[in-house]
Every structure is written in C-alpha cells, then in structure tokens.
C-alpha positions as CSV (number, residue, x, y, z in Angstrom):
1,X,37.7,14.8,11.6
2,X,40.1,16.6,9.3
3,X,43.1,14.4,8.5
4,X,44.7,16.5,5.9
5,X,44.3,20.4,5.3
6,X,46.0,22.1,2.2
7,X,45.5,25.6,0.7
8,X,43.9,24.1,-2.4
9,X,40.8,21.9,-2.2
10,X,41.3,18.1,-1.9
11,X,39.0,15.5,-3.6
12,X,39.0,11.9,-4.4
13,X,41.2,10.5,-1.4
14,X,42.8,7.5,-3.2
15,X,44.4,5.4,-0.6
16,X,46.8,2.4,-1.2
17,X,49.1,0.3,0.6
18,X,52.7,-0.6,-0.3
19,X,55.4,-2.4,1.6
20,X,53.5,-1.7,5.0
21,X,52.9,1.9,4.4
22,X,49.5,3.6,3.5
23,X,49.8,6.2,0.9
24,X,47.2,8.6,-0.7
25,X,47.1,10.7,-3.9
26,X,44.0,13.1,-3.4
27,X,42.9,15.1,-6.3
28,X,44.4,18.5,-6.1
29,X,44.0,19.9,-9.6
30,X,43.7,23.5,-8.1
31,X,47.4,23.0,-7.3
32,X,48.1,21.9,-10.7
33,X,49.7,18.7,-9.3
34,X,49.3,15.1,-8.2
35,X,50.7,15.0,-4.7
36,X,51.7,11.8,-2.7
37,X,51.1,11.5,0.9
38,X,52.1,8.8,3.5
39,X,50.3,8.0,6.7
40,X,52.4,8.4,9.8
41,X,49.4,7.4,11.8
42,X,46.8,5.7,9.7
43,X,44.2,7.0,9.0
44,X,44.5,10.2,10.9
45,X,48.0,11.7,10.2
46,X,49.4,12.2,6.8
47,X,52.5,13.9,5.6
48,X,53.5,15.1,2.2
49,X,56.1,12.8,0.3
50,X,56.4,14.3,-3.1
51,X,54.8,15.8,-6.3
52,X,54.3,13.0,-8.7
53,X,53.1,15.1,-11.6
54,X,53.0,18.9,-12.0
55,X,52.0,21.7,-14.4
56,X,48.6,20.4,-15.5
57,X,45.0,20.0,-14.5
58,X,45.0,16.4,-13.2
59,X,41.6,15.1,-11.9
60,X,40.8,11.7,-10.1
61,X,44.3,10.3,-10.1
62,X,44.0,6.6,-9.7
63,X,47.3,4.6,-9.0
64,X,48.0,1.0,-9.1
65,X,50.8,-1.4,-9.3
66,X,51.1,-4.2,-12.1
67,X,53.9,-6.2,-13.7
68,X,56.6,-4.5,-11.4
69,X,55.6,-1.1,-12.2
70,X,53.6,1.8,-11.1
71,X,50.7,3.2,-13.3
72,X,48.4,6.3,-12.9
73,X,45.3,7.1,-14.8
74,X,44.2,10.7,-14.7
75,X,42.6,13.3,-16.9
76,X,41.5,17.0,-17.4
77,X,38.5,18.6,-15.7
78,X,36.7,18.6,-19.0
79,X,36.4,14.8,-18.5
80,X,37.1,14.0,-22.2
81,X,40.4,12.3,-22.1
82,X,42.3,9.6,-20.0
83,X,46.0,10.1,-19.6
84,X,48.2,7.4,-18.6
85,X,51.6,7.7,-16.7
86,X,54.1,5.1,-15.3
87,X,57.2,4.7,-13.1
88,X,59.5,1.9,-12.1
89,X,59.7,3.4,-8.5
90,X,56.7,5.0,-6.6
91,X,59.0,7.7,-5.5
92,X,61.1,8.0,-8.7
93,X,60.5,9.7,-12.0
94,X,57.0,9.4,-13.7
95,X,56.8,9.3,-17.6
96,X,53.7,9.8,-19.7
97,X,52.8,6.9,-21.9
98,X,53.5,7.4,-25.6
99,X,50.0,6.7,-26.4
100,X,48.6,9.1,-23.8
101,X,45.9,10.2,-23.9
102,X,44.8,6.6,-24.3
103,X,41.3,7.9,-24.6
104,X,40.3,11.1,-26.3
105,X,37.1,13.0,-26.9
106,X,34.9,10.7,-25.0
107,X,33.3,12.3,-21.9
108,X,31.2,9.1,-21.5
109,X,34.1,6.7,-20.6
110,X,37.3,8.7,-20.0
111,X,37.3,10.0,-16.4
112,X,38.3,7.7,-13.7
113,X,35.6,6.5,-11.2
114,X,37.4,4.9,-8.4
115,X,39.9,2.4,-7.3
116,X,41.6,0.2,-10.0
117,X,41.1,-3.4,-9.1
118,X,43.0,-6.4,-9.8
119,X,40.9,-9.7,-10.3
120,X,42.0,-13.0,-11.3
121,X,45.0,-11.5,-13.2
122,X,42.7,-8.9,-14.8
123,X,43.0,-5.1,-14.4
124,X,39.6,-3.5,-14.0
125,X,39.2,0.2,-14.5
126,X,36.0,2.1,-13.6
127,X,35.1,5.2,-15.7
128,X,32.2,7.7,-15.1
129,X,30.0,9.1,-17.6
130,X,30.1,12.8,-17.8
131,X,28.7,13.2,-21.3
132,X,25.4,15.2,-20.3
133,X,26.1,15.9,-16.6
134,X,29.0,15.3,-14.3
135,X,29.0,11.8,-12.7
136,X,26.0,10.4,-14.3
137,X,26.8,6.6,-14.0
138,X,29.8,4.2,-13.9
139,X,30.9,1.6,-16.3
140,X,33.7,-1.0,-16.0
141,X,36.5,-1.8,-18.3
142,X,39.0,-4.6,-18.5
143,X,42.5,-3.5,-19.3
144,X,43.7,-6.0,-22.0
145,X,47.2,-4.7,-22.5
146,X,49.4,-2.3,-20.6
147,X,53.0,-1.9,-21.4
148,X,55.3,1.2,-21.6
149,X,54.5,1.2,-25.4
150,X,51.0,-0.1,-25.7
151,X,47.5,0.1,-24.2
152,X,44.2,-1.6,-25.0
153,X,40.9,-2.1,-23.0
154,X,37.4,-3.3,-23.6
155,X,34.1,-2.6,-21.9
156,X,32.7,-5.1,-19.4
157,X,29.2,-5.2,-20.7
158,X,27.3,-2.5,-22.2
159,X,25.2,-1.6,-19.2
160,X,26.5,0.7,-16.3
161,X,27.6,-0.9,-13.2
162,X,26.2,2.1,-11.1
163,X,23.4,4.3,-12.2
164,X,20.8,6.6,-10.4
165,X,17.8,5.0,-8.9
166,X,15.4,8.0,-9.6
167,X,14.8,8.4,-6.1
168,X,16.5,9.0,-2.6
169,X,20.2,9.5,-1.9
170,X,21.2,8.3,-5.3
171,X,18.3,9.7,-7.3
172,X,20.3,11.7,-9.9
173,X,24.0,10.5,-10.1
174,X,26.4,8.0,-9.2
175,X,30.1,8.4,-10.2
176,X,32.4,6.6,-7.8
177,X,33.0,3.1,-6.6
178,X,35.8,1.6,-4.2
179,X,35.6,-2.1,-4.4
180,X,37.5,-4.6,-2.2
181,X,37.7,-8.3,-2.3
182,X,36.9,-9.7,1.4
183,X,36.7,-13.4,0.5
184,X,37.2,-16.0,-2.3
185,X,33.8,-15.0,-3.9
186,X,32.9,-11.9,-1.8
187,X,33.4,-8.2,-2.5
188,X,32.4,-5.2,-0.6
189,X,32.2,-1.7,-2.2
190,X,31.7,1.9,-1.1
191,X,29.7,3.9,-3.6
192,X,28.4,7.5,-3.8
193,X,25.4,9.2,-5.1
194,X,23.6,12.4,-5.5
195,X,19.9,13.0,-5.0
196,X,18.1,16.3,-4.0
197,X,16.0,16.3,-0.9
198,X,12.8,18.5,-1.0
C-alpha cells in the first residue's frame, strides 16, 4: 500500500528509530531537499516534520547517530561525490562538514548504498559503484575518523560485497543493502538487484 505520497518522486526510504519514534528520510532530490518524516502509526502513516537540507540535488540521504551527534551522507545525482553534514539535534540546524565533499571525482565509491551500520564500535558505510553503469555493485568502507573537523575511511576488502550474478533477478546490477544485527553473531540483510527477463 502507499504510505507516503508527495508531488515529487520518492526513492530510498531510509528508516531509523530514535527515542521510541520511527523517522524516515526518503530521497526527494526532485524537490531539491532532504525531508524528515515521522511515523504516526508505523509503518503505514507518516507525517512531515521538517526540511533538513534544501537547495541542492541530494540523493540517497543516509543518516546515523554517532558520538552524541547526528551525521548524514548524501551526494549529487552524478554519483561522483560524497557530501557530509552533521547536527547536534535531529530537529536542529544541519551544517556541512568543512572537508565536504569527503569524496570527490569517484563514481566508483561515492554514492551511498544503504543503511550505515554500527558494528563493534566501528561505523560501516556502504557505497555503490556507478562508474560504468548505475548501481553496478556495492562495497563496504570503515569510517576511521569522523569529527566536526576531520573525516577518514578505508575500504573493507578490495572485492565488492554485492555484485551481479549474471543471471536471474540480480543478473546485471546490485546497488543497495540494508543490514540488521539479529543476534550476537547473526545478521540479516535486504538487498536489491536488477536483471532483465526475456
């Protein structure tokens, strides 16, 4: 069923929970903004809360909380840069990081590819490879340092975490992962793929 209907197209329904309330920042680049919604009846009723960012082409906004602060990764439709914003309060003022874009000129690793994950005190960022075609594969990166003045990350392995299988539902592309820890050593993830049917 339709749970949110807006004049501009909505993509990438990024949902997170904070203080007992579910929030969502769907991609709404056609509206030139990142908009925050909250669930009044999860998951079927959502209301607009505020515009977090405006006046730009923001795709795949990925929000997370770390070190008593909110952080948001996003980028342009060209997929060649990763911008970083932060705020002390989810509903407060958002500021662009002084090193943003923290990645520039790299269509292979810049664009967000799903939920930012906290694991054993580490921050894992997923990135899609759009170098030759949109959403070709997904890689993982560990954020080594993130403060209001600095940012550093490193790849977790050289191989993609997700890649096309060559046949079936994910024959040609894979560009999103939403991973959740369900036990001490157990995870479950939703992924997407693209494959043509003949």
